[in-house]
MIPA-337849 format. One record per residue (C-alpha): residue number from 1; residue in one letter; x, y, z. Coordinates in steps of 0.05 Angstrom, whole numbers, plus 5000, padded with zeros to 4 digits. Example, Ala and Ser with C-alpha at 12.3 -4.5 7.8 and 13.67 -1.06 7.14 Angstrom:
! MIPA-337849
  seq  type     x     y     z
    1     A  5246  4910  5156
    2     S  5273  4979  5143
//
This chain:
! MIPA-337849
  seq  type     x     y     z
    1     M  5000  5000  5000
    2     T  5029  5066  4979
    3     E  5031  5129  5021
    4     Q  4976  5160  4980
    5     N  4927  5105  4999
    6     K  4940  5115  5074
    7     T  4881  5162  5087
    8     P  4851  5172  5156
    9     L  4791  5129  5174
   10     T  4750  5191  5188
   11     A  4763  5216  5119
   12     Q  4735  5154  5085
   13     P  4673  5166  5044
   14     G  4609  5153  5083
   15     S  4641  5155  5151
   16     V  4608  5195  5209
   17     P  4653  5245  5245
   18     P  4656  5233  5321
   19     P  4618  5284  5364
   20     E  4658  5340  5392
   21     Q  4670  5335  5467
   22     K  4650  5398  5504
   23     P  4684  5416  5570
   24     A  4643  5398  5630
   25     E  4605  5457  5659
   26     K  4616  5473  5731
   27     P  4552  5467  5773
   28     L  4522  5533  5794
   29     R  4515  5545  5868
   30     R  4449  5573  5894
   31     V  4455  5630  5943
   32     G  4433  5608  6012
   33     S  4454  5535  6007
   34     L  4519  5547  6044
   35     T  4484  5584  6101
   36     L  4431  5530  6104
   37     G  4483  5476  6111
   38     A  4519  5515  6165
   39     C  4454  5526  6203
   40     L  4439  5451  6201
   41     I  4508  5435  6228
   42     A  4501  5488  6282
   43     A  4432  5461  6302
   44     G  4461  5391  6310
   45     V  4519  5417  6352
   46     F  4469  5456  6394
   47     F  4430  5394  6411
   48     L  4493  5355  6427
   49     L  4517  5409  6475
   50     Y  4448  5413  6507
   51     F  4447  5339  6523
   52     F  4520  5326  6541
   53     V  4547  5392  6570
   54     P  4523  5408  6640
   55     G  4503  5480  6651
   56     F  4497  5496  6577
   57     D  4463  5564  6570
   58     V  4405  5551  6523
   59     Q  4375  5620  6525
   60     L  4440  5655  6509
   61     T  4451  5609  6449
   62     L  4380  5623  6423
   63     K  4393  5698  6428
   64     I  4460  5695  6391
   65     A  4443  5643  6337
   66     P  4394  5685  6296
   67     A  4442  5743  6290
   68     V  4500  5697  6269
   69     A  4456  5663  6216
   70     L  4434  5730  6186
   71     V  4506  5755  6184
   72     L  4529  5691  6150
   73     L  4472  5696  6099
   74     G  4490  5768  6084
   75     C  4564  5751  6075
   76     E  4545  5694  6028
   77     V  4502  5739  5984
   78     L  4557  5791  5979
   79     F  4611  5739  5965
   80     F  4575  5707  5907
   81     A  4550  5774  5881
   82     A  4623  5794  5869
   83     R  4635  5731  5827
   84     P  4587  5731  5768
   85     G  4575  5664  5735
   86     R  4592  5622  5796
   87     W  4526  5631  5833
   88     K  4453  5626  5817
   89     Y  4401  5672  5845
   90     D  4334  5645  5823
   91     F  4267  5632  5855
   92     V  4293  5574  5896
   93     S  4351  5617  5922
   94     V  4303  5672  5943
   95     L  4258  5620  5976
   96     V  4317  5591  6015
   97     C  4338  5660  6039
   98     L  4267  5677  6061
   99     V  4261  5611  6099
  100     L  4327  5624  6134
  101     M  4307  5695  6154
  102     A  4239  5672  6179
  103     G  4273  5617  6219
  104     C  4321  5668  6249
  105     F  4265  5714  6271
  106     C  4227  5656  6301
  107     M  4288  5635  6340
  108     A  4297  5707  6365
  109     M  4226  5705  6393
  110     L  4237  5639  6430
  111     P  4272  5669  6491
  112     L  4215  5719  6499
  113     L  4163  5664  6492
  114     W  4202  5621  6542
  115     D  4201  5678  6593
  116     E  4126  5686  6585
  117     V  4108  5612  6593
  118     S  4161  5594  6644
  119     G  4128  5583  6711
  120     E  4194  5595  6747
  121     N  4201  5664  6717
  122     Q  4130  5682  6735
  123     Q  4141  5660  6807
  124     T  4205  5701  6811
  125     M  4169  5764  6787
  126     N  4111  5752  6835
  127     R  4159  5744  6894
  128     L  4201  5806  6876
  129     S  4138  5847  6863
  130     T  4113  5831  6933
  131     Q  4181  5849  6962
  132     A  4181  5916  6926
  133     I  4111  5932  6952
  134     D  4130  5913  7023
  135     E  4193  5955  7019
  136     L  4154  6017  6999
  137     Y  4101  6005  7052
  138     S  4154  5998  7106
  139     A  4186  6063  7084
  140     C  4118  6097  7088
  141     K  4105  6072  7158
  142     Q  4172  6097  7181
  143     D  4178  6165  7145
  144     A  4107  6183  7125
  145     Q  4064  6162  7184
  146     D  4016  6220  7174
  147     I  3995  6195  7104
  148     A  3939  6145  7107
  149     I  3948  6091  7054
  150     Q  3890  6047  7033
  151     N  3928  5998  6988
  152     I  3993  5989  6949
  153     S  3996  5944  6888
  154     G  4045  5935  6832
  155     W  4085  5890  6786
  156     L  4159  5882  6773
  157     Y  4171  5859  6701
  158     L  4238  5825  6686
  159     S  4263  5813  6615
  160     G  4337  5802  6627
  161     P  4375  5746  6660
  162     Q  4346  5707  6718
  163     V  4353  5742  6785
  164     E  4335  5722  6855
  165     T  4336  5787  6895
  166     L  4317  5860  6887
  167     Q  4390  5879  6891
  168     Q  4405  5835  6830
  169     A  4345  5864  6793
  170     A  4369  5935  6807
  171     A  4437  5917  6777
  172     L  4407  5897  6710
  173     P  4416  5944  6651
  174     A  4363  5996  6638
  175     G  4303  5966  6603
  176     D  4310  5897  6633
  177     T  4267  5917  6693
  178     C  4203  5956  6698
  179     L  4168  5968  6764
  180     T  4098  5996  6764
  181     L  4065  6016  6830
  182     T  3994  6039  6846
  183     V  3982  6074  6913
  184     E  3910  6084  6936
  185     L  3903  6137  6990
  186     F  3852  6143  7045
  187     G  3850  6218  7049
  188     P  3808  6258  7061
  189     Y  3832  6314  7015
  190     D  3798  6381  7008
  191     S  3840  6404  6949
  192     A  3886  6378  6894
  193     A  3944  6414  6927
  194     A  3938  6372  6991
  195     F  3934  6309  6948
  196     A  3995  6330  6908
  197     R  4036  6342  6971
  198     D  4025  6271  6995
  199     C  4041  6244  6925
  200     Y  4106  6283  6925
  201     T  4126  6254  6993
  202     L  4110  6183  6972
  203     T  4146  6191  6906
  204     A  4209  6212  6942
  205     L  4205  6149  6985
  206     A  4192  6104  6925
  207     K  4254  6132  6889
  208     Q  4297  6111  6948
  209     C  4275  6039  6945
  210     T  4322  5984  6919
  211     V  4287  5983  6851
  212     P  4259  6052  6835
  213     P  4193  6050  6799
  214     E  4185  6068  6726
  215     K  4112  6086  6734
  216     L  4073  6111  6794
  217     H  3997  6118  6798
  218     F  3964  6154  6857
  219     A  3889  6155  6868
  220     W  3840  6178  6920
  221     D  3767  6160  6917
  222     A  3722  6208  6956
  223     R  3669  6154  6960
  224     S  3713  6109  7002
  225     P  3684  6084  7068
  226     A  3729  6130  7108
  227     E  3705  6191  7070
  228     S  3631  6174  7064
  229     S  3621  6185  7138
  230     L  3647  6257  7130
  231     N  3597  6276  7076
  232     T  3538  6317  7098
  233     G  3475  6340  7065
  234     S  3507  6406  7046
  235     L  3555  6371  6998
  236     L  3524  6352  6931
  237     Y  3588  6337  6893
  238     T  3651  6298  6908
  239     E  3720  6303  6876
  240     D  3765  6244  6860
  241     Y  3839  6257  6850
  242     S  3889  6216  6809
  243     L  3960  6227  6786
  244     D  4002  6186  6737
  245     L  4078  6192  6736
  246     S  4119  6157  6683
  247     G  4194  6162  6672
  248     A  4251  6196  6708
  249     V  4229  6267  6688
  250     Q  4159  6262  6716
  251     L  4183  6227  6779
  252     D  4226  6289  6792
  253     W  4168  6338  6787
  254     T  4157  6389  6842
  255     V  4095  6394  6884
  256     Q  4068  6449  6840
  257     Q  4078  6409  6777
  258     M  4044  6348  6808
  259     E  3986  6392  6828
  260     Q  3978  6419  6758
  261     Q  3978  6349  6729
  262     T  3929  6320  6780
  263     E  3865  6297  6747
  264     I  3801  6317  6782
  265     E  3737  6279  6770
  266     Y  3674  6312  6794
  267     L  3620  6263  6815
  268     L  3548  6276  6835
  269     D  3536  6247  6904
  270     A  3464  6223  6897
  271     E  3460  6204  6971
  272     N  3471  6276  6992
  273     I  3418  6307  6947
  274     P  3359  6332  6988
  275     D  3291  6304  6971
  276     G  3256  6341  6915
  277     E  3320  6368  6883
  278     E  3333  6309  6836
//
């Protein structure tokens, strides 16, 4: 066979050329898949630590985990946005990101929900609320004996770490505690100025307590049993006084300012109206 007859097989008449081999395309990565995988690993590690590590702080982990997941998701979006062609941002990617964000917000609400449904936390707030009320009442008996108090009620709300005493509650950052007190006075009071003077005295005592109140409500009902015996037929109307103080500024009001902000409710005393004047 001569050199001229040595033709390639592919060049023979009627032969089919082999298909061209294209380079394999690299798979596109969907945004959010990396964060989703990291969250799944973190959730597994969280459960392992909860079951096998004594004293593991579950509430602190639930507070930190949503923020870390959102930061990781944001970093992933920015990282792949700077590399066009290596990432895919389609409907599935958007759905994964939305699911991750919704899960993070739900996890952020778990500590608050736990505080609301936890019986131990409710018992602690009940006990500390009673101690705060007793502390104010003891101060009134010692330094304001001339002020007749009908009742003191209130509630100490805690949203921070678990505490056991009023001293620990007072050491919490601002916003983690909120003490609301209501003081009902016996009176009698013949003017709003006299009512405001007693409110000023009791406010000063409340501010000296271990946990100063955030809100104070004072009230005097002229129709109370102690006052009804003082009413005569010459009085046709009664006045009820109330004063609401909220925040550090209002708790520092002077007597004159409290008098100006005292609410007066005029009530018709039907029992004191003479016959034939109704």
